[in-house]
DONU-389485 format. One record per residue: x, y, z of N, C-alpha, C, CB in turn; residue in one letter. Coordinates in steps of 0.001 Angstrom, whole numbers, padded with zeros to 6 digits, always signed. Each point is the difference from the previous one (the first is absolute). Glycine has a CB too. Layout:
<rs>
XYZXYZXYZXYZA
...
</rs>
This chain:
<rs>
+008494-014773+001114-000741+001197+000312-001074+000234-001057+002013+000971+001157X
-003182-000686-000717-001097+000322-000906+000230+001371-000630-001582-001404+001374X
+000998+001611-002514+000018+001321-000624-001333+000215-000705+002528-000073-000297X
-002754+001315-000103-001287+000338-000612-000317-000862-001215+000302+002318+000815X
+000698-002585-001639-000237-000796-001191-000493-001405+000301+001739+001328-001106X
-001345-001853+002265-000415-001353+000370-001469-000070+000378+002310-000434+000769X
-002882+001557-000341-001391-000019+000451-000934+000790-000922+000845-000236+002328X
-000282+000914-003308-000823+000789-000926-000731-000925-000964+001600+001940+000180X
-002808-001550-000509-000745-000735-001024+000760+000122-001320-002231+000422+001179X
+002304-001492-001955+000763+000059-001255-000375+001189-000889+000172-002467+000116X
-001425+002872-000097-000426+001109-000840+000640+001320+000437-002156-001198-000409X
+002561+001313+001679+000561+001240+000505+001513+000079-000030-001967+000126+001401X
+002626-001217-001734+001464-000010+000047+000648+001043-000896-000143-002396+000513X
-000441+002702-001645+000626+000956-000915+000147+001372+000643-000961-001258-001929X
+000127+001588+002879+000068+001308+000652+001225+000142+000893-002475+000094-000077X
+003022-001190+000569+001115+000046+000942+001356+000072-000687-001397-001275+001583X
+001443+001060-002876+001277-000018-000715+000597+001399-000087-000778-001981-001319X
+002103+002026+001428+000728+001254-000135+001444-000202+000394-002084+001305+000458X
+002877-000274-000642+001431-000085+000268+000444+000845+001188+000318-000428-002404X
-001257+000973+003160+000345+000828+001149+000431-000885+001170-001626+001780-000763X
+002719-001400+001427+000419-000690+001213-000964+000394+001105+002446-000049-000722X
-003082-000944+001339-001008+000233+001031+000483-000510+001348-001808-000164-001726X
+001505+000901+002774+000325-000406+001366-001086-000926+000525+001244+002161+000400X
-002468-001772-000483-001242-000731+000309-000277-000256+001477+000305-001039-002169X
+000595+001423+003075-000220-000295+001420+000268+001241+000842+000634-002410-000377X
-001645+003243+000495+000128+001266+000715-000361-000131+001478-000515+001183-002128X
+000922-002291+002747-000199-000172+001440+000696+001164+000715-000138-002558-000218X
-000386+002979+001356+000568+001165+000693+001506-000080+000238-002193+000257+001076X
+002708-001439-000795+001440-000100+000253+000822-000146-001279-000546-001027+002190X
-000094+001121-003341+000707-000034-001279+000146+001377-000625-000863-002290-000333X
+000321+003300+000990+000096+001371-000494+000739+000810+001064-002168-000196-001374X
+003362+000624+001043+000840+000753+000919-000085+001477-000382+001566-001989+000350X
-002001+002817+000580-000111+001438-000247+001296+000646+000470-002547-000022+000263X
+003220+000707-001183+001248+000699+000294-000183+001443-000458+001423-002128-000251X
-001522+003031+001211-000281+001388-000358-001376+000076-000631+002455+000487-000330X
-002501+000016-000873-001268+000095-000722-000113-001037-001110-000048+002424+000527X
+000897-003434-000473-000010-001040-001035-000346-001345+000601+001702+001270-001312X
-002394-002057+000547-000301-001374+000387+000923-000921-000783-002428+000568+000526X
+002986-001531+000161+000868-000989-000643-000609-001377+000226+002078+001446+000334X
-002161-002208-001413-000554-001350+000093+001126-000970+000326-001845+000561-001647X
+001627-001351+002686+000981-001002+000395-000689-001363+000009+001309+001694+001391X
-000551-002735-001125-000511-001373+000084-000758-000381-001273-000160+000224+002503X
+000899-000435-003544-000578-000344-001295-000238-001511-000080+001162+001979-001072X
-002024-002502+001941-000265-001443+000033-000964-000441-001108+000395+000050+002467X
-001232+000863-002972-000990-000359-001018+000225+000778-001303-001643-000516+001830X
+002865+000716-002284+000183+000790-001222-000496-000763-001224+001976+001141+001045X
-002417-000400-002012-000437-000605-001253-000004+001086-001075-001415-001747+001223X
+001191+001350-002439-000213+000948-001090-001452-000105-000420+002414-000170-000786X
-002968+001308+000419-001385-000004-000439-000460+001391-000349-000434-001981+001411X
-000869+002139-001494-000606+001293-000326+000289+001000+001122-001826-001148-001343X
+002164+002364+000973+000405+001023+000969-001093+000331+001001+001505+000924-001722X
-002762-001108+001367-001096+000366+000899-000180-000989+001151-001109+001090-001932X
+001790-002222+001917-000166-000994+001059+000501+000520+001343+000233-001804-001708X
+000917+002471+001740+000515+000491+001274-000933+001017+000662+002297-000396-000870X
-002869+001361+000150-000970+000870+000679-001189-000777+000578+000680+001835-001546X
-001087-002900+000884-001077-000829+000536+000425-000728+001258-000885-000271-002296X
+002113-000240+002310+000521-000665+001199+000124+000991+001145+001241-001642-001433X
-000854+002862+001114+000084+001049+001020-001392+000334+000545+002057+000935-001127X
-003043-000868+000259-001373+000281+000443-000465-001047+001010-000499+001085-002218X
+000819-002346+001969-000386-001058+000929+000622+000239+001376-000200-001615-001922X
+001465+001993+001962+000663+000238+001285-000531+001260+000679+002043-001146-000876X
-002454+002144+000097-000625+001178+000596-001314-000393+000670+001073+001486-001740X
-001806-002364+001109-001243-000502+000594+000297-000748+001292-001045-000172-002281X
+002080-000644+002265+000367-000755+001187+000411+000936+001145+000726-001909-001469X
-000240+003101+001113+000389+000995+001009-001185+000837+000464+002269+000077-001019X
-003465-000355+000486-001192+000677+000490-000679+000947-000969+001020-000209+002161X
-000476+000368-003354-000635+000880-000977-001204-000702-000632+002218+001129-000457X
-003298-000399+000212-001125-000602-000731+000449-000411-001405-001648+001405+001321X
+001039-002440-001846+000376-000513-001319-000054+001084-001068-000856-002237+000675X
-000187+003042-000658-000145+001043-001018+001130+001017+000090-002482-000312+000056X
+002912+000657+001164+001105+000945+000177+001318-000612-000468-001208+001044+001941X
+001408-002322-001657+001223-000675-000427+000070-000078-001524+000007-001330+002133X
-001132+001028-002770-000043-000052-001467+000210+001400-000578-001563-001994+000084X
+000998+003000+000554+000223+001377-000451+001478+000366+000106-002333+000622+000719X
+003001-001061+000347+001433+000266+000132+000770-000675-001127-000250+000191+002495X
-000110-001426-002822+000656-000698-001112-000164+000794-001289-000414-002219+001117X
-000690+002958-001214-000248+000823-001182+000983+001141-000179-002355-000588+000240X
+003194+000844+000746+001056+001008-000154+001084-000463-000970-000458+000787+002329X
+000511-002089-002562+001011-000573-000877-000565-000106-001413+001028-001284+001930X
-000346+001868-002912-000515-000051-001373-000261-001424-000490+001234+002102-000445X
-000398-003044+000839-000208-001376-000476-001333-000560+000487+002482-000349-000021X
-002874+000691+001239-001292-000462+000540-001139+000719-000707+001056-000478+002244X
-000930+001786-002389-001049+000788-000669-000231-000472-001421+000595+001953+001415X
+000482-002358-002097-000100-000387-001408-000359-001468-000208+001653+001759-000484X
-001699-002525+001557-000307-001432-000125-001464-000188-000405+001757-000557+001741X
-002009-000454-002524-001364-000318-000406-000800-000461+001214+000792-000625-002320X
-002050+001011+002426-000828-000455+001131-000023-001517+000133-001399+002031-000287X
+001430-002745-000835+000010-001459+000048+001293-000523+000625-001471-000056-002032X
+002579+000768+001817+001273-000396+000604-000057+000168+001507+001218+000656-002090X
-001783+000451+002544-000110+000239+001440-000946-001001+000647+000464+002430-000375X
-001530-002767-000323-000928-001011+000513+000702-001357+000106-001951+001248-001018X
+002751-001593-000002+000751-001266+000039+001014+000020+001147-000290-000270-002502X
+000921+001416+002719+000934+000141+001114-000707-000227+001333+001362+001616-001355X
-002510-000997+001517-000750-000165+001240-000346-001453+000256-000919+002282-000293X
+000422-002955-000728-000380-001409+000149+001216-000874+000300-001919+000374-001570X
+003022-000146+000854+001204-000809+000216+000603+000271+001374+000438+000011-002468X
-000446+001242+002904+000540+000343+001308-000825-000638+001108+000870+002156-000927X
-002180-002124+000787-000868-000632+000994+000258-001508+000051-001744+001790-000372X
+001874-002422-000781+000256-001443-000043+001374-000325+000597-001462-000195-002049X
+002455+001002+001746+001347-000212+000521+000008+000057+001526+000960+000987-002102X
-001529+000078+002660+000022+000149+001455-000915-000995+000697+000518+002402-000315X
-001576-002839-000332-000846-001044+000575+000802-001294+000125-002076+001071-000992X
+002817-001385-000045+000814-001213+000030+001110+000109+001044-000509-000380-002428X
+001133+001551+002538+001027+000210+001017-000596-000166+001393+001234+001562-001542X
-002395-000962+001777-000642-000068+001319-000453-001421+000342-000746+002371-000292X
+000339-003122-000706-000398-001390+000258+001198-000873+000342-001927+000297-001554X
+003093+000059+001004+001213-000768+000267+000641+000341+001332+000350-000120-002427X
-000621+001308+002931+000565+000465+001272-001039+000905+000626+002423-000153-000822X
-003054-000298+001877-001131+000705+000600+000408+001186+000885-001219-002151-000073X
+002405+002691-000137+000423+001174+000782-001036+001115-000174+002463-000623-000270X
-002747+001298+001356-001035+001038-000007+000265+001061-001074-000350-000397+002451X
+001609+000826-002590+000290+001062-000964-000244-000473-001433+001692+000952+001589X
-001439-002216-001863-000241-000523-001352-001492-000097-000280+002152-001285+000104X
-002930+000880+000891-001460-000017-000177-000518+001421-000202-000180-002079+001425X
+000763+003035-000705-000411+001397-000146+000271+000536-001397+000440+000327+002418X
+000728-000635-002959+000311+000456-001365-000914-000696-000999+002405+000423+000646X
-002705-001690-000414-000917-000717-000900-001368+000683-000008+001224-002172+000437X
-001688+002613+000722-001285+000718+000059+000085+001331-000742-000504-001090+002209X
+001606+001802-002022+000171+001275-000711+000091-000226-001510+001172+000960+002013X
-000481-002027-002419+000119-000303-001429-001363-000310-000611+002317-000873+000392X
-003164+000178+000353-001360-000278-000489-000776+001311-000150+000026-002281+001116X
+000154+003187-000168-000659+001311-000075+000517+000787-001217-000275+000021+002528X
+001594-000051-002736+000587+000677-001166-000574-000567-001289+002114+000427+001292X
-002237-001735-001363-000560-000646-001202-001415+000490-000266+001419-002028+000420X
-002209+002160+000639-001378+000492-000185+000006+001435-000527-000796-001507+001863X
+001655+002360-001320+000051+001395-000444+000462+000073-001454+000479+000756+002362X
+000565-001501-002705+000514+000045-001370-000972-000641-000979+002326-000056+000896X
-003063-000939-000458-000985-000640-000870-001179+000906-000283+000693-002195+000901X
-001020+003061+000069-001139+000895-000201+000326+001154-000917-000807-000622+002235X
+002125+000830-002516+000357+001115-000882+000066-000428-001459+001268+001022+001879X
-001406-002321-002136+000047-000473-001377-001265+000409-000740+001445-001934+000695X
-001323+002204-001986-001195+000409-000757-001035-001101-000092+001424+001536-001302X
</rs>
């Protein structure tokens, strides 16, 4: 299975390091809503890393559900870890996420995978434009 570290530029790898348990796969069928709580299920892509990675992964899935990239990134900003992340880290995340999903889509031409790859490229552009 591919992961962000495998596709991140070596210069950006330091941004992904951390000890937070990450889910990283917020596909609609991986989030179970029970009452007013969301429960994450299907931990097929768990990893440890920087805490801000999961809000970024969630932003990508919000985009895939029809939210504009800017709105999805603004939603990620509700999480302190995302707000406190360095702009260069978010830019590296965008680039690595786009590369990851491009590689996934090239390996399996399923329409939904190509769609996420397109959204990931859009996310990368938005996050890259916020860098100083």
